[in-house]
KOLPAPA-390529 format. One record per residue: z, y, x of N, C-alpha, C in turn; residue in three letters. Coordinates in steps of 0.05 Angstrom, whole numbers, plus 5000, padded with zeros to 4 digits. Atoms other than C-alpha are relative to their C-alpha. Layout:
residues N
ZYXZYXZYXAla...
This chain:
residues 219
500950294997652387626622499649964968Unk500550035030649687316556501949784992Unk498150165015654286986507498349754990Unk501550275015652486246477500650044973Unk499650035026650886276410502150204986Unk498249835013655386866398502949905003Unk497250134999661586446417501650135020Unk498549954975663886846474500149865024Unk500350164975662086356524498750145023Unk500949814977661586696593500649905027Unk499250124973662186226648497649945018Unk502250014982657086206706499749675004Unk500350314992653885496722501249915023Unk498550084973657185516789502649934995Unk496950025006664285556760499849744980Unk499750225016662285036708499749755018Unk500350234981660484556768502649955013Unk497250054988667184686798502249904984Unk498050095019671084576737499149704994Unk500650345006667083886724501049895022Unk498950184977668683666792502950005003Unk497250014999675983816790501049844978Unk499450195024676383476718499949715007Unk500450274993673482866748502149885021Unk497850094982678782846806502549954984Unk497350065010684482936757499949764984Unk499650225014682282396713500349735018Unk499650254982681481926771502949955009Unk497250014991688982036786501649924975Unk498450105025690981836712500949695004Unk499050295002695281176707498549874979Unk501650195020689780806665498149835017Unk502250194988684880276677497450135011Unk502749914988678680386716498050024980Unk501649995021674580206656500350274983Unk499449785020677980746613499450265016Unk500749754984677381256672496950074999Unk503049975001669681126673498950084972Unk500949905022668781176604500850294991Unk499449745005672681826598498150215016Unk501549834978668582116660497250004986Unk502849975016661881946622500350174977Unk500349835026663682286563500550295005Unk499649744989666182896602497450115012Unk502649894990659782896639497650074983Unk502349955025655682876575500550284988Unk499849745007659083476551499650245017Unk500449804979658983806616497150095002Unk503249945000651183746618499050124977Unk501149845022650384016548501050285002Unk499149734997654984586563498550165024Unk501449834976651584756631497050084989Unk502349925014645184736592499850294986Unk499549775019647685216543500250285013Unk499749794982649885696598497650135012Unk502549884992642885816620497450044982Unk502650015020638685776556500550204980Unk499949815019637086276507500149814969Unk499550185022639685996438497649994980Unk502050005019634086236394497349875011Unk502850084990627586076438500249765014Unk500150224981629985516480499250045031Unk500849944974627685876540502750065018Unk497949904987631886046600500850274995Unk499049735008636186656593499950185021Unk500049794976636887316637501949905020Unk498050094980642987036673498349825021Unk501550204983638886456696497550165016Unk502349844986632786926713501350135027Unk498849864979637387336759500649845021Unk500150164977638886766802497649865009Unk502450114997632586436796497850165018Unk501349824985628587026820500850035030Unk499550004970632787106881499749775017Unk500750244987632086416901496949985006Unk503150034996624286406895499250225017Unk500949794983623687046925500549945031Unk499350064973627586826989498549795011Unk502050254992623686176991497250105003Unk502449904995617086536984499950145028Unk500249854973618787007041500549845026Unk499250164982621686497083497349795012Unk502350164992615386027082496950154993Unk502449875002610186607070498249904978Unk501350105019607986317006499550214977Unk500749815021605086666943502249984977Unk498149985025609586896887499150244983Unk500749775020607587306825502049994976Unk498249945025612087576767498850134981Unk501249855024609787776697502350054980Unk498049895020613788176648498350034976Unk501749895025611188186575502150014976Unk498449985022613888416510498050044974Unk501450005021611688406440499350284986Unk500949745008607789036412501250064976Unk499349865026610989426358502049804990Unk498050215013616488866350501850134975Unk498349875018621189386315498850004973Unk501149975025616189496263499949724984Unk499850245009615988746251502549934984Unk497250065015623188696237500450204981Unk499749815020623189336196498349934976Unk501650065026617589116151500849734987Unk499550285013619188346145502749895000Unk496850074997626488316165500149835030Unk499650104975629588016224499849715001Unk500850275001628487296204497249945009Unk502750004990621087426211499950055029Unk499649964970622887716281500449765016Unk499150254986626187096300498049785001Unk502150125002620286706276497850055022Unk502049914978615587096321500749945025Unk499050094976620187036380499549685008Unk500550274998619986266372497649905005Unk503250084998612586216364499150075028Unk501149894973611686666425501049805023Unk498950204981616286206466498549725001Unk501550245000612585596445497050025011Unk502849954988605685896460500250025031Unk499249954977608786116527500249715015Unk499750284989610885376544497649865002Unk502550155003604185096523497950135018Unk502049844986600385616564500249965031Unk499349994972603585646632500449705009Unk499750234986604285096682503149914999Unk497150125000610784646687501150115023Unk498449864979612084976753500650294999Unk499549745006611885646725503050024983Unk496950005009619285876699499650244982Unk500349835020619386216633502750114989Unk497549895007625486696611499450184976Unk499249815018627687086550501450195013Unk498049844986630187686585501650184982Unk498749835024632188066525498650134980Unk501549865026630388276455497349875000Unk503050105002622688206453498649995029Unk501249984973621988206528500349715015Unk499450284986620487566568499150045032Unk501350004972618987436642499149695010Unk500950274987614886886677499750045030Unk500150054973615886666748497349835004Unk502150174994609286406772500149945032Unk499750084970610486026839497449915011Unk502350024983605685946894497250114986Unk502549935014600686366855499450305011Unk500649704991597287026883499250154974Unk500349855024595587596834497449934984Unk502150045016588587406819499949754984Unk499550245017590686716800501950014975Unk498249935020596486976760498550124978Unk501249845022591887446716498849784984Unk501650185017587986816691501849884977Unk498250095023593786456650500850244987Unk498949805015596487136632498150114978Unk502049905016590187356604499449814974Unk500250225024589286716566502249974982Unk497849985018596186746539499650254981Unk500549745017594887476514497949964979Unk502550065018588487256480501249784979Unk499150185019591886676449501950114979Unk498349855021597487106418498350184984Unk501949885017592087576394498749854977Unk501250135022588587056356501649784986Unk498450225008594286626336501050064969Unk499449975029595386526259503250024995Unk497249985007602486806253500450034969Unk499749995033604286686175503049974998Unk496750015008611686846150500050084972Unk499249905028613986866076497150124988Unk502649905014606286926051498750225014Unk501249794986604587426100498949965024Unk501750014974599387416156500750225017Unk499349804980601987786218498250025021Unk501149954981598188126269501950055023Unk498249954978601888036335498049995028Unk501349984976599888256406502450005020Unk498449944978603288276474499150165019Unk500649874979603088736532501349865028Unk498950144975603888446605499450155024Unk499949864976605388746669500749755021Unk499450214982604788336731499650125031Unk499849884968606288436808500149735018Unk499950244982605487946867501650085025Unk499049924975609387896931498450095023Unk501749894980606788356988501450115019Unk498549894979608788677052501750234994Unk498849755012611189307013502549914982Unk497950115012616088906976502349865013Unk498150104980622988787007502049874984Unk498350135015626988556950499249894974Unk501550095026626588156888500350214975Unk499749785022628788776848497350185002Unk502049854997622789116877497349844987Unk502250145012618388546855499950034966Unk499449965029621188566784499050284992Unk500449775008621189296782497250104998Unk502849954998613689346800498849904977Unk501350175022611888826744500950174975Unk499249845021616089266695498550274999Unk500949775001612789876712497149964991Unk503050075015605889536699499949944977Unk499650065030608389306633500250264983Unk499649755013610190036618497050135000Unk502849845001603290276637498349864979Unk501150115022600389746594500250094971Unk499249885028604189996532499250304999Unk501049755003602490706550496950074998Unk502749984997595190576555498249774978Unk501250125020593590206490501349734991Unk498250265006598089586492497749774997Unk501850235007595188876480498149955028Unk501950044976592988806555502049955021Unk498150094974594988546624499350225021Unk500449804980595889056675501549905028Unk498950054975597288896749500950305016Unk498849754989601089396792498250175019Unk502449874983594589536835498050154984Unk502049865018591489806772500350274994Unk499449745007594690456772501650135021Unk
């Protein structure tokens, strides 16, 4: 599980919900005035909401983190199976990201990651869910979206990155991304299958020139 801002925080959102509910019950039993109880509960609820947000968020990019992806993809997968709705998933990463870090330093790498996250949030729909999966790898869950419709924003995103004026410490950077995408179909039985196929498509994109969107049906 991901730590929060390197502080060793490692509690699941579900456990946080349970702790918060227990704290409220304890405070209600205190021999203090009702107004004081309400004030304390409000403050604790505020701190709780901040902590819960941190538990599912990547500190650098502000996107959802890998732990939240693992619970979200299972939920969306089961929902799509139950209602026979469309569901696509894309995995993308930054081409030659190690070279960026080695050439310009890790602060430059952080700048690129944050810009990529910003562009992703601006490109995809509010109903799509974007995660930083780890390192330079990201995942997008495209709800209610078949493969042909998913490729359109993914290609737009790829092109935006290719043309984007990345500029760091007086250096113009050429940045591209490779993208793999898969959609729910009768041959997919688990959310791991769905993700795994998208990841294989990403690998195929990187092995065949990079800076492209590849669907699982293309190979």
